[in-house]
N, C-alpha and C positions, 0 to 999 in steps of 0.2 A: 540796794537798789542800783548802785553804780556797777556792781558785778554783773547783774542780770542785763543791764543795758549794754555793757561791754560784750557779753556773750552773744546777744542778739545782733549787735552791730558787726561783730567778728564773723558770725555765721553768714550774714548777708554779704559781707565783703569777700569772704572766702569763696562762696558760690559764684559771685560775680567774677572773681579772678580766674577761677577754673573755666567758667563759661567763655571768658574773653580769650583764653588760651586754647579753646577748642576741646575742652575735656568732656569725657563721657559722664554719665550719671554718677558712677562711683567715684570718679575724680572730684566732682562737685561736692559729694558727701564728705570725702576725706579733707578737702581744702576747707569746707565749712566747719568741720569739727576741729581741725587744727587751729584755724583762726579764732574760733569761739573760745577754745581753751586759752590761747595766748591773750586775747583781749580780756577774758574773765580774770586771769591772773593779774594783768595790768590794773584792772578795776579793783581787785582785792588790795593790791599795794597802795593804790590811790586812796581807798577807803581807810586803810590803816593809817596812812599819813595824815589824812584829814582829822581822824579821831585823835591822834597824838597831838596835833597842833591846836586842837580846839580846847 
């Protein structure tokens, strides 16, 4: 669940960042995808950490 939330949050932040910098539609898609992957990886590590500590 944390992974999906991180991916959605990352996609939203990536699109917002590209839009703020004046990017075109493909720029927004690329930023959204990159941020989604990064945040999903962060969520994955957080999930693993929580499972190991519990």
